[in-house]
C-alpha positions as CSV (number, residue, x, y, z in Angstrom):
1,M,-46.9,102.9,43.3
2,T,-44.7,105.8,44.2
3,D,-43.2,105.7,40.7
4,N,-46.6,105.9,39.1
5,V,-47.5,108.9,41.3
6,G,-44.2,110.6,40.6
7,S,-44.6,110.1,36.9
8,K,-48.1,111.5,37.0
9,I,-46.9,114.6,38.9
10,S,-44.0,115.0,36.4
11,F,-46.4,114.7,33.4
12,F,-48.7,117.3,35.1
13,L,-45.8,119.7,35.6
14,V,-44.6,119.3,32.0
15,G,-48.1,119.8,30.7
16,L,-48.4,122.9,32.9
17,G,-45.2,124.3,31.4
18,I,-46.2,123.5,27.8
19,G,-49.6,125.0,28.4
20,A,-48.1,128.1,29.8
21,L,-45.7,128.5,26.8
22,V,-48.5,127.9,24.3
23,G,-50.6,130.4,26.2
24,I,-47.9,133.0,25.9
25,L,-47.4,132.5,22.2
26,F,-51.0,132.7,21.3
27,A,-52.3,135.1,23.9
28,P,-54.5,137.9,22.6
29,K,-54.1,139.7,25.9
30,S,-51.7,142.3,27.0
31,G,-48.5,141.4,28.8
32,E,-49.8,142.4,32.2
33,E,-53.0,140.3,31.7
34,T,-50.9,137.4,30.5
35,R,-48.6,137.5,33.5
36,E,-51.6,137.7,35.8
37,F,-53.2,134.7,34.0
38,L,-50.0,132.7,34.2
39,S,-49.5,133.6,37.9
40,K,-53.1,132.5,38.6
41,K,-52.5,129.2,36.8
42,A,-49.2,128.6,38.6
43,D,-50.9,129.2,41.9
44,E,-53.7,126.7,40.9
45,G,-51.0,124.2,39.9
46,R,-49.2,124.6,43.2
47,E,-52.4,124.2,45.2
48,Y,-53.3,121.1,43.2
49,A,-49.9,119.6,43.9
50,Q,-50.2,120.4,47.6
51,R,-53.6,118.9,47.8
52,K,-52.5,115.7,46.0
53,A,-49.4,115.5,48.3
54,K,-51.7,115.8,51.3
55,E,-54.0,113.1,50.0
56,L,-51.0,110.8,49.3
57,R,-49.6,111.5,52.8
58,E,-53.0,110.6,54.4
59,R,-53.2,107.4,52.3
60,A,-49.7,106.4,53.4
61,E,-50.6,107.0,57.0
62,D,-53.7,104.9,56.6
63,L,-51.6,102.1,55.1
64,V,-49.1,102.3,57.8
65,E,-51.8,102.1,60.5
66,Q,-53.4,99.1,58.7
67,S,-50.0,97.4,58.5
68,K,-49.5,97.9,62.2
69,Q,-52.9,96.3,62.9
70,V,-52.1,93.3,60.7
71,V,-48.7,92.8,62.4
72,T,-50.4,93.1,65.9
73,R,-53.0,90.5,64.9
74,Q,-50.4,88.1,63.5
75,K,-48.3,88.6,66.6
76,D,-51.3,87.8,68.8
77,S,-52.0,84.7,66.8
78,F,-48.4,83.5,67.0
79,T,-48.3,84.2,70.8
80,A,-51.6,82.3,71.3
81,A,-50.2,79.3,69.3
82,V,-47.0,79.3,71.3
83,D,-49.0,79.5,74.6
84,A,-51.3,76.6,73.4
85,G,-48.2,74.5,72.5
86,R,-46.6,75.2,75.8
87,D,-49.8,74.3,77.7
88,A,-50.1,71.1,75.7
89,Y,-46.5,70.2,76.4
90,Q,-46.9,70.9,80.1
91,R,-50.1,68.6,80.2
92,E,-48.3,65.8,78.4
93,K,-45.3,66.2,80.6
94,A,-47.5,66.0,83.7
95,K,-49.2,62.9,82.4
96,A,-45.9,61.2,81.8
97,Q,-44.7,61.6,85.4
């Protein structure tokens, strides 16, 4: 999953760079306007990357929390099974005496 996300981010950044280069080559605007435009787009790209990173971090935290809950449930089930086995053993042991 992380490889897929990393490749998407890489493709996004490469596309951003290519788009900026094409924009410079075919820009009908002055140099100052072009620089301002590129700066704005770079900021938008940075904000997008930060937003996606935050979303990924939140999803990862959710997955970790869900995993902890699953482990706790499995541990409780195992503990209950061991206790039931111990109780059954003690009952059978008491009957045998």
